[in-house]
C-alpha positions as CSV (number, residue, x, y, z in Angstrom):
1,X,25.6,-2.1,30.4
2,X,24.4,1.3,31.6
3,X,20.9,2.9,31.3
4,X,21.4,6.6,30.9
5,X,18.1,8.4,31.6
6,X,17.3,12.0,30.6
7,X,14.2,13.4,32.2
8,X,12.6,16.5,30.7
9,X,9.4,18.6,31.3
10,X,6.6,17.3,29.1
11,X,6.2,20.7,27.4
12,X,9.8,20.7,26.1
13,X,10.3,16.9,25.7
14,X,10.2,16.9,21.9
15,X,13.0,19.4,21.7
16,X,15.1,17.1,23.9
17,X,14.2,14.1,21.9
18,X,15.2,15.7,18.6
19,X,18.6,16.5,20.1
20,X,19.1,13.0,21.5
21,X,18.2,11.4,18.2
22,X,20.9,13.4,16.6
23,X,23.4,11.9,19.1
24,X,21.9,8.4,19.2
25,X,20.1,7.7,15.9
26,X,19.4,4.1,16.9
27,X,16.6,5.6,19.1
28,X,15.7,5.9,22.7
29,X,13.4,4.3,25.3
30,X,10.5,6.6,26.3
31,X,8.7,6.7,29.7
32,X,5.9,9.2,30.2
33,X,5.1,10.5,33.7
34,X,3.0,13.2,35.3
35,X,4.5,16.4,33.8
36,X,7.7,14.8,32.6
37,X,9.0,12.5,29.9
38,X,12.1,10.3,30.4
39,X,14.3,9.2,27.6
40,X,16.8,6.4,28.1
41,X,19.8,5.2,26.1
42,X,21.6,1.9,26.8
43,X,25.2,1.1,26.2
44,X,28.7,0.9,27.7
45,X,30.1,4.1,29.2
46,X,32.2,4.8,26.1
47,X,29.1,4.4,23.8
48,X,26.8,6.8,25.6
49,X,26.3,10.5,25.1
50,X,28.6,12.6,27.3
51,X,26.2,14.2,29.7
52,X,26.9,15.0,33.4
53,X,24.8,13.4,36.0
54,X,22.3,15.6,37.8
55,X,21.1,18.9,36.4
56,X,22.1,19.5,32.7
57,X,20.9,21.2,29.6
58,X,19.9,19.5,26.4
59,X,18.6,21.6,23.4
60,X,18.3,24.6,25.7
61,X,16.0,22.6,28.1
62,X,16.9,22.0,31.7
63,X,16.9,18.2,32.3
64,X,17.9,15.7,35.0
65,X,20.4,13.0,34.0
66,X,21.0,9.8,35.8
67,X,22.8,6.6,35.0
68,X,22.5,3.1,36.5
69,X,23.5,-0.5,35.6
70,X,20.8,-2.4,33.8
71,X,18.9,-5.3,35.5
72,X,19.7,-8.9,34.6
73,X,16.4,-9.1,32.7
74,X,17.6,-6.3,30.3
75,X,16.8,-8.4,27.2
76,X,13.2,-8.9,28.1
77,X,12.7,-5.3,29.3
78,X,14.1,-4.0,26.0
79,X,11.6,-6.0,24.0
80,X,8.7,-4.4,25.8
81,X,9.5,-1.1,24.2
82,X,9.3,-2.4,20.6
83,X,5.6,-3.2,20.0
84,X,3.7,-4.1,16.8
85,X,2.0,-1.3,14.9
86,X,-0.9,-1.5,12.4
87,X,-0.7,1.2,9.7
88,X,-3.8,2.3,7.8
89,X,-5.2,-1.3,8.0
90,X,-2.6,-2.2,5.3
91,X,0.7,-2.7,7.0
92,X,1.5,-4.6,10.2
93,X,5.0,-3.9,11.4
94,X,6.3,-6.1,14.2
95,X,9.6,-7.2,15.8
96,X,10.5,-10.9,15.4
97,X,9.3,-11.9,18.9
98,X,5.7,-10.8,18.4
99,X,3.0,-12.9,16.9
100,X,2.3,-12.7,13.1
101,X,-0.7,-10.7,11.8
102,X,-3.9,-12.5,11.3
103,X,-5.9,-9.8,9.5
104,X,-6.8,-10.5,5.8
105,X,-5.4,-8.1,3.3
106,X,-2.7,-6.8,5.7
107,X,0.9,-6.9,4.5
108,X,3.3,-7.9,7.3
109,X,6.8,-6.5,7.8
110,X,9.1,-7.9,10.5
111,X,11.8,-5.5,11.6
112,X,14.5,-6.4,14.1
113,X,15.3,-3.2,15.9
114,X,19.0,-4.1,15.9
115,X,21.3,-1.1,15.5
116,X,19.2,1.3,13.4
117,X,16.4,3.7,14.0
118,X,13.1,3.1,12.3
119,X,11.1,0.1,13.6
120,X,7.8,1.7,12.7
121,X,6.6,2.5,16.2
122,X,8.1,6.0,16.5
123,X,5.7,8.8,15.2
124,X,8.2,9.9,12.5
125,X,8.2,6.4,10.9
126,X,4.6,5.5,11.5
127,X,3.2,8.7,10.0
128,X,5.5,8.4,7.0
129,X,4.3,4.8,6.5
130,X,0.7,6.0,6.7
131,X,1.3,8.6,3.9
132,X,3.0,5.9,1.9
133,X,0.0,3.7,2.2
134,X,-2.2,6.5,0.8
135,X,-0.3,7.0,-2.4
136,X,-2.1,6.0,-5.6
137,X,0.8,6.0,-7.9
138,X,3.5,3.4,-7.9
139,X,6.8,3.3,-9.9
140,X,10.4,3.9,-8.7
141,X,11.0,4.7,-5.0
142,X,14.1,6.0,-3.1
143,X,14.4,5.9,0.7
144,X,16.9,8.5,1.8
145,X,18.1,7.8,5.3
146,X,16.8,4.2,5.3
147,X,17.7,3.3,8.9
148,X,16.3,-0.2,9.4
149,X,14.9,-0.2,5.9
150,X,11.2,-0.3,7.0
151,X,10.1,2.4,4.4
152,X,11.9,0.7,1.5
153,X,10.5,-2.7,2.4
154,X,7.0,-1.3,2.8
155,X,7.3,0.4,-0.6
156,X,8.3,-2.8,-2.2
157,X,5.4,-4.7,-0.5
158,X,3.0,-2.0,-1.7
159,X,4.0,-2.4,-5.3
160,X,6.7,0.2,-6.0
161,X,9.6,-0.8,-8.2
162,X,12.5,-0.4,-8.5
163,X,13.1,0.4,-4.8
164,X,16.5,1.8,-3.6
165,X,17.6,2.6,-0.1
166,X,20.5,4.9,1.0
167,X,22.0,5.8,4.3
168,X,25.3,7.3,5.5
169,X,25.6,4.9,8.4
170,X,27.1,1.5,7.6
171,X,25.1,-0.1,10.4
172,X,21.9,1.1,8.8
173,X,22.9,-0.2,5.4
174,X,23.6,-3.6,7.0
175,X,20.3,-3.5,8.9
176,X,18.4,-2.6,5.7
177,X,19.9,-5.5,3.8
178,X,19.3,-8.0,6.7
179,X,15.7,-6.9,7.2
180,X,14.9,-7.0,3.4
181,X,16.3,-10.6,3.3
182,X,14.3,-11.5,6.4
183,X,11.1,-10.3,4.8
184,X,11.8,-12.0,1.4
185,X,12.0,-8.6,-0.3
186,X,14.6,-7.9,-3.0
187,X,15.6,-4.2,-3.0
188,X,17.2,-3.0,-6.2
189,X,20.0,-1.1,-4.4
190,X,21.0,-0.7,-0.8
191,X,24.0,1.7,-0.6
192,X,26.0,3.9,1.7
193,X,25.5,7.4,0.6
194,X,26.3,10.8,2.2
195,X,23.1,12.9,1.7
196,X,25.0,16.1,2.8
197,X,26.9,16.4,-0.5
198,X,26.3,16.2,-4.2
199,X,23.2,15.4,-6.2
200,X,20.6,13.4,-4.3
201,X,19.3,10.0,-5.7
202,X,16.3,10.4,-7.9
203,X,13.0,8.4,-8.1
204,X,9.3,9.0,-8.9
205,X,8.6,8.8,-5.2
206,X,11.2,9.8,-2.6
207,X,11.0,9.4,1.1
208,X,13.3,11.3,3.5
209,X,12.8,10.6,7.2
210,X,15.6,12.9,8.4
211,X,16.2,15.8,10.7
212,X,15.4,19.4,9.8
213,X,19.0,20.6,9.0
214,X,19.6,17.7,6.6
215,X,16.2,18.1,4.9
216,X,16.9,21.8,4.3
217,X,20.3,20.9,2.8
218,X,18.6,18.2,0.7
219,X,16.1,20.7,-0.7
220,X,18.9,22.5,-2.6
221,X,20.1,19.3,-4.3
222,X,17.1,17.1,-4.9
223,X,15.5,17.0,-8.4
224,X,11.7,17.4,-7.6
225,X,10.1,14.0,-7.7
226,X,6.5,13.2,-8.5
227,X,5.8,12.7,-4.8
228,X,7.9,13.5,-1.8
229,X,7.4,12.1,1.7
230,X,9.1,14.1,4.4
231,X,9.3,13.1,8.1
232,X,11.6,13.5,11.1
233,X,10.2,17.0,11.7
234,X,8.8,18.7,14.9
235,X,5.5,20.4,14.3
236,X,7.0,23.9,14.3
237,X,9.6,22.9,11.7
238,X,7.1,21.6,9.1
239,X,6.1,24.9,7.4
240,X,9.8,26.0,6.9
241,X,10.8,22.6,5.4
242,X,7.8,22.4,3.1
243,X,8.5,25.8,1.7
244,X,12.2,24.8,1.1
245,X,11.0,22.2,-1.5
246,X,9.1,24.7,-3.7
247,X,7.9,24.2,-6.5
248,X,6.5,21.1,-4.8
249,X,3.2,21.8,-3.0
250,X,2.1,20.3,0.3
251,X,-0.8,17.9,-0.2
252,X,-1.2,16.3,3.2
253,X,0.2,16.6,6.7
254,X,0.0,14.1,9.5
255,X,1.0,14.9,13.1
256,X,1.5,12.7,16.1
257,X,3.0,13.5,19.5
258,X,4.6,16.7,18.4
259,X,6.0,15.2,15.1
260,X,4.9,16.0,11.6
261,X,5.1,14.1,8.2
262,X,4.4,15.8,4.9
263,X,3.3,14.7,1.4
264,X,4.4,17.1,-1.3
265,X,3.8,16.8,-5.0
266,X,3.9,18.9,-8.2
């Protein structure tokens, strides 16, 4: 097992992260330093992004790349980077090895990070969950790009039905099914679906935690829902993507660590 580390200047770190997530959608480890941010990916040499050691360029940013074998305590170190998160005093999302929630009135979701991105701790997922908690309406829900299934599971826990989840990655589909079973949640559909082509799945509320290019493509093929949650966006991408979903209008925007999540409605 190799730890591939990519260190970037703090000012450009989010650009580098967006590029890395496109290469490694299962997510990365993040370490913040004085004036720099280091992102790390773990895997065997054939599984890791092809980046030369030393000085390199990622997303137009000069970075420093290094690789080293992981320590024998890798399993415990890995767990330290997946921490519980409390969302809007309504949802408590935790990995299986953390203690259960003890707050009254808080719905608990247990997500095994496994192979898919979206444990609830990354700003793209956390802000989308917060917007979801604030919705007054219920009804049908579609999670486009489900990853670990955390958004679909949260929607079901919050009273939406029917709830359907879609992802192009077979590992994400398997993770969504497994996490739903582990949480005692029955999703009405969990399907492999290529969001780049053809009509998009419809629902009264749609969540799409995706990258900018796919969101812009989706805007051309999505029948406007009652409410649309968009995430996976860098701050400077939010206005362009919101405008692409006209006639829906932006109602709320949350930002965290350079990422933005939007709530649009008619």
